[in-house]
C-alpha positions as CSV (number, residue, x, y, z in Angstrom):
1,X,0.2,0.2,-0.3
2,X,1.3,3.4,-1.0
3,X,0.9,6.7,1.7
4,X,-0.9,9.3,0.3
5,X,-2.0,13.0,0.9
6,X,-5.2,14.5,1.8
7,X,-5.9,18.3,2.1
8,X,-8.6,17.5,4.3
9,X,-7.9,14.5,6.2
10,X,-4.5,14.4,6.4
11,X,-2.0,11.3,5.7
12,X,-3.7,8.4,4.9
13,X,-3.0,4.8,3.5
14,X,-4.4,4.2,-0.6
15,X,-5.2,0.8,-1.4
16,X,-3.1,-0.3,-4.9
17,X,-5.3,-0.7,-8.2
18,X,-7.3,-4.2,-8.2
19,X,-6.3,-4.2,-12.1
20,X,-2.9,-4.3,-12.5
21,X,-0.6,-3.1,-15.0
22,X,-1.1,0.2,-15.9
23,X,2.4,1.1,-16.9
24,X,2.0,-1.4,-19.6
25,X,-1.3,-0.9,-21.0
26,X,-0.8,3.0,-20.8
27,X,2.3,2.2,-22.9
28,X,0.3,-0.3,-25.2
29,X,-2.3,2.3,-25.7
30,X,0.3,5.5,-26.3
31,X,2.2,3.3,-29.0
32,X,-0.9,2.2,-30.7
33,X,-2.7,6.0,-31.0
34,X,0.5,6.9,-32.3
35,X,1.0,4.1,-34.8
36,X,-2.6,4.5,-35.9
37,X,-3.5,8.1,-36.1
38,X,-1.1,10.1,-34.9
39,X,2.1,9.2,-37.2
40,X,-0.1,9.3,-40.1
41,X,-1.3,12.5,-39.2
42,X,2.1,13.9,-38.2
43,X,3.3,13.0,-41.9
44,X,0.1,15.0,-43.3
45,X,1.3,18.3,-41.3
46,X,4.9,17.9,-42.1
47,X,4.1,17.0,-45.7
48,X,2.0,20.5,-45.9
49,X,4.8,22.0,-44.1
50,X,7.1,21.4,-47.2
51,X,5.6,23.2,-49.6
52,X,5.7,26.5,-47.9
53,X,3.0,29.2,-47.4
54,X,2.7,30.4,-50.8
55,X,2.4,27.3,-52.7
56,X,0.1,26.0,-49.9
57,X,-2.1,29.2,-49.9
58,X,-2.3,28.7,-53.5
59,X,-3.8,25.7,-53.5
60,X,-5.8,26.1,-50.9
61,X,-7.4,29.6,-52.4
62,X,-8.2,27.8,-55.5
63,X,-11.5,28.5,-56.6
64,X,-12.6,24.9,-57.8
65,X,-11.5,23.7,-54.2
66,X,-13.2,26.5,-52.1
67,X,-16.1,25.3,-54.1
68,X,-15.9,22.2,-53.1
69,X,-15.4,23.1,-49.7
70,X,-18.7,25.1,-49.6
71,X,-20.4,22.0,-51.0
72,X,-19.2,19.7,-48.7
73,X,-19.9,22.0,-45.5
74,X,-23.6,22.7,-46.6
75,X,-24.8,19.7,-47.3
76,X,-23.4,18.7,-44.0
77,X,-24.5,21.2,-41.8
78,X,-27.9,20.9,-43.4
79,X,-28.1,16.9,-43.1
80,X,-26.9,17.5,-39.4
81,X,-29.3,20.0,-38.8
82,X,-32.3,17.7,-40.3
83,X,-31.1,14.6,-38.1
84,X,-31.4,16.6,-34.8
85,X,-35.1,17.3,-35.4
86,X,-36.1,13.4,-36.4
87,X,-33.2,12.0,-34.7
88,X,-34.6,13.3,-31.3
89,X,-38.2,12.4,-32.5
90,X,-36.6,8.4,-33.3
91,X,-34.9,8.5,-29.8
92,X,-38.3,9.6,-27.9
93,X,-40.6,6.8,-29.8
94,X,-37.8,4.3,-29.1
95,X,-37.8,5.4,-25.3
96,X,-40.9,6.6,-24.4
97,X,-42.8,3.5,-26.2
98,X,-43.1,0.4,-26.7
99,X,-44.6,-1.4,-29.8
100,X,-44.8,-4.4,-32.1
101,X,-41.1,-4.3,-34.2
102,X,-39.7,-1.8,-32.0
103,X,-36.3,-4.0,-31.5
104,X,-36.6,-3.8,-35.5
105,X,-36.4,0.0,-35.7
106,X,-34.4,0.0,-32.9
107,X,-31.5,-2.3,-34.8
108,X,-32.2,-0.6,-38.5
109,X,-31.1,2.6,-36.6
110,X,-27.6,0.8,-36.8
111,X,-27.7,0.1,-40.3
112,X,-25.6,3.3,-41.9
113,X,-22.8,1.8,-39.4
114,X,-22.4,-2.2,-41.0
115,X,-24.2,-1.2,-44.1
116,X,-21.0,-0.3,-46.8
117,X,-21.2,3.1,-47.6
118,X,-20.8,2.8,-51.2
119,X,-23.9,-0.1,-51.4
120,X,-25.7,2.5,-50.0
121,X,-25.1,5.4,-52.4
122,X,-25.9,2.6,-55.0
123,X,-29.2,2.3,-53.8
124,X,-29.9,5.6,-52.9
125,X,-29.0,6.6,-56.6
126,X,-31.2,4.0,-57.8
127,X,-34.5,5.3,-55.9
128,X,-33.7,9.0,-56.4
129,X,-32.4,8.9,-59.9
130,X,-35.0,10.3,-62.4
131,X,-36.3,7.4,-63.3
132,X,-35.8,5.8,-60.3
133,X,-38.6,4.5,-57.5
134,X,-39.1,7.8,-55.9
135,X,-37.4,10.1,-58.5
136,X,-39.4,9.4,-61.3
137,X,-42.4,11.6,-59.4
138,X,-40.3,14.4,-58.7
139,X,-39.4,14.4,-62.4
140,X,-42.1,15.4,-64.2
141,X,-42.7,18.7,-61.7
142,X,-38.9,19.4,-63.2
143,X,-37.8,18.4,-59.8
144,X,-33.8,16.6,-59.5
145,X,-32.8,14.7,-56.4
146,X,-29.8,12.4,-57.7
147,X,-26.9,14.1,-59.4
148,X,-27.4,17.3,-57.1
149,X,-27.2,18.9,-53.6
150,X,-30.3,17.6,-52.3
151,X,-29.2,13.8,-53.8
152,X,-25.9,14.7,-51.3
153,X,-28.0,15.9,-48.3
154,X,-30.1,12.7,-48.4
155,X,-26.8,10.4,-48.1
156,X,-25.5,12.4,-45.6
157,X,-28.4,12.2,-43.4
158,X,-28.5,8.4,-44.0
159,X,-25.5,7.9,-42.8
160,X,-25.5,10.5,-39.6
161,X,-28.9,9.9,-38.4
162,X,-27.2,7.1,-35.7
163,X,-24.8,9.6,-34.8
164,X,-27.5,11.7,-32.6
165,X,-30.2,8.9,-32.1
166,X,-27.4,7.1,-30.1
167,X,-26.0,10.2,-28.7
168,X,-29.4,11.3,-27.6
169,X,-31.3,7.8,-26.6
170,X,-29.1,6.8,-23.7
171,X,-30.3,10.4,-21.7
172,X,-33.4,10.2,-22.7
173,X,-33.7,7.1,-21.1
174,X,-32.3,8.8,-18.0
175,X,-34.7,11.4,-17.4
176,X,-37.1,10.9,-14.4
177,X,-40.5,10.9,-15.4
178,X,-41.6,12.0,-12.4
179,X,-40.4,15.5,-13.0
180,X,-42.6,15.8,-16.2
181,X,-45.7,14.3,-14.1
182,X,-44.9,17.1,-11.7
183,X,-44.8,19.7,-14.0
184,X,-48.2,18.1,-15.0
185,X,-49.5,18.6,-11.7
186,X,-48.2,22.2,-11.5
187,X,-50.2,23.1,-14.6
188,X,-47.9,23.0,-17.3
189,X,-49.5,21.9,-20.7
190,X,-47.5,18.9,-22.9
191,X,-46.0,21.8,-24.8
192,X,-44.2,23.2,-21.7
193,X,-43.7,19.9,-20.3
194,X,-41.5,18.9,-23.5
195,X,-39.8,22.6,-24.2
196,X,-39.3,23.7,-20.6
197,X,-38.5,20.5,-18.7
198,X,-37.4,17.3,-21.2
199,X,-35.9,19.1,-24.1
200,X,-33.3,21.7,-21.6
201,X,-31.7,18.2,-20.1
202,X,-31.3,17.6,-23.7
203,X,-29.5,20.1,-25.1
204,X,-25.8,18.5,-24.0
205,X,-26.7,15.4,-26.3
206,X,-28.3,16.7,-28.9
207,X,-25.3,19.2,-29.3
208,X,-22.8,16.5,-29.2
209,X,-24.8,14.4,-31.6
210,X,-25.0,17.4,-34.5
211,X,-21.4,18.2,-33.8
212,X,-20.6,14.2,-34.8
213,X,-23.3,13.8,-37.2
214,X,-21.8,17.3,-38.9
215,X,-18.1,15.7,-38.7
216,X,-19.2,12.3,-40.3
217,X,-20.9,13.9,-43.3
218,X,-18.5,16.3,-43.9
219,X,-15.5,13.7,-44.4
220,X,-17.7,11.4,-46.1
221,X,-17.1,9.6,-49.6
222,X,-18.7,6.4,-50.4
223,X,-22.0,7.0,-49.9
224,X,-22.1,10.2,-51.8
225,X,-20.0,9.7,-54.5
226,X,-22.6,7.9,-56.8
227,X,-25.6,10.3,-55.8
228,X,-23.8,14.0,-55.9
229,X,-23.1,14.1,-59.9
230,X,-19.4,15.4,-58.9
231,X,-20.5,18.8,-60.9
232,X,-17.9,21.4,-60.3
233,X,-18.9,24.2,-58.3
234,X,-22.6,22.8,-58.1
235,X,-22.4,18.9,-56.5
236,X,-18.3,18.3,-56.2
237,X,-17.1,17.6,-52.6
238,X,-13.9,18.2,-51.2
239,X,-12.9,14.2,-50.4
240,X,-13.4,13.6,-54.3
241,X,-11.1,16.6,-55.0
242,X,-8.4,14.4,-53.3
243,X,-9.3,11.2,-54.9
244,X,-8.7,13.5,-57.8
245,X,-5.5,14.8,-57.3
246,X,-3.9,11.6,-56.3
247,X,-5.4,10.4,-59.5
248,X,-3.4,13.4,-61.6
249,X,0.2,12.7,-59.1
250,X,-0.5,16.1,-58.0
251,X,0.3,15.1,-54.3
252,X,0.5,18.3,-53.1
253,X,-2.8,19.2,-54.1
254,X,-3.6,16.3,-52.5
255,X,-1.8,17.1,-49.8
256,X,-3.1,20.5,-48.9
257,X,-7.2,19.1,-49.5
258,X,-5.9,16.9,-46.7
259,X,-4.9,19.5,-44.0
260,X,-7.7,21.9,-44.5
261,X,-10.2,18.8,-43.5
262,X,-7.3,17.8,-40.9
263,X,-7.9,21.5,-39.7
264,X,-12.0,21.2,-39.8
265,X,-12.0,17.7,-38.3
266,X,-10.3,18.8,-35.2
267,X,-12.0,21.9,-35.3
268,X,-15.0,19.8,-34.6
269,X,-13.3,17.0,-32.5
270,X,-12.9,21.0,-30.1
271,X,-16.2,21.8,-30.2
272,X,-17.4,18.1,-29.5
273,X,-15.3,18.9,-26.1
274,X,-16.3,21.6,-25.4
275,X,-19.9,20.8,-25.5
276,X,-18.9,18.1,-22.6
277,X,-17.0,20.9,-20.6
278,X,-19.8,22.7,-20.9
279,X,-22.7,20.0,-20.1
280,X,-20.9,18.8,-17.0
281,X,-20.9,22.6,-15.4
282,X,-24.9,23.5,-16.2
283,X,-26.2,19.7,-16.6
284,X,-23.7,17.7,-15.2
285,X,-24.1,15.5,-17.6
286,X,-21.4,13.3,-19.4
287,X,-21.6,12.7,-22.9
């Protein structure tokens, strides 16, 4: 046993951990993360630094790249916002109601995790193409879904829905229904109970789910490439430009685009961490 200090109780004996091997497991964790995550990302940053600021700025301010980043950002933002609304509704139904087929619906939420993204893209394209099952009804009205930003949003909604549902669902399960009953007893309407009692406690989880959905959508390639149409300045996404630059053996441009997307990914992760810190202070909730 080790001797530890306590500011309020003086010295006391500290029991050793029941599970041994902290040093070994910590070393393996650092080694594994370094080999799989940190070293490749560091290589991307080093390769970008070799280009020089002038060349890097010229590559990242290319009009086609800015157009692709704008398409990726706007469609990802729209998909994440849509999933905030419908993801919360799906989580509400799964938590608050018991009905036949509930487990099937619950399992279907995780389908985008298991389904290859390319398969999802092909399926969505077949459905929303001008002659597809759904697209054929919009074509006579002059509404084109596939090969437009609308199709991109649909694909991103499909692949990012689980991030919102699975973030909000466990928090919703922990909400004490007695609080809702107390609000109703005090004269609150159902609308007031939902928006003034239930939703405030879900805000940290909703914001975290939104950030995760946005981050996942921004870097998506497989499910979008088939339905996007890939028209420059219209429906071309940033990950596609990386692939095109690699095919052209323009490694500098591909590295520059990758560095920008890496910076955006770090920004999203930072926002998620800030949301978690704020939620712990504000609601005592850990997401």
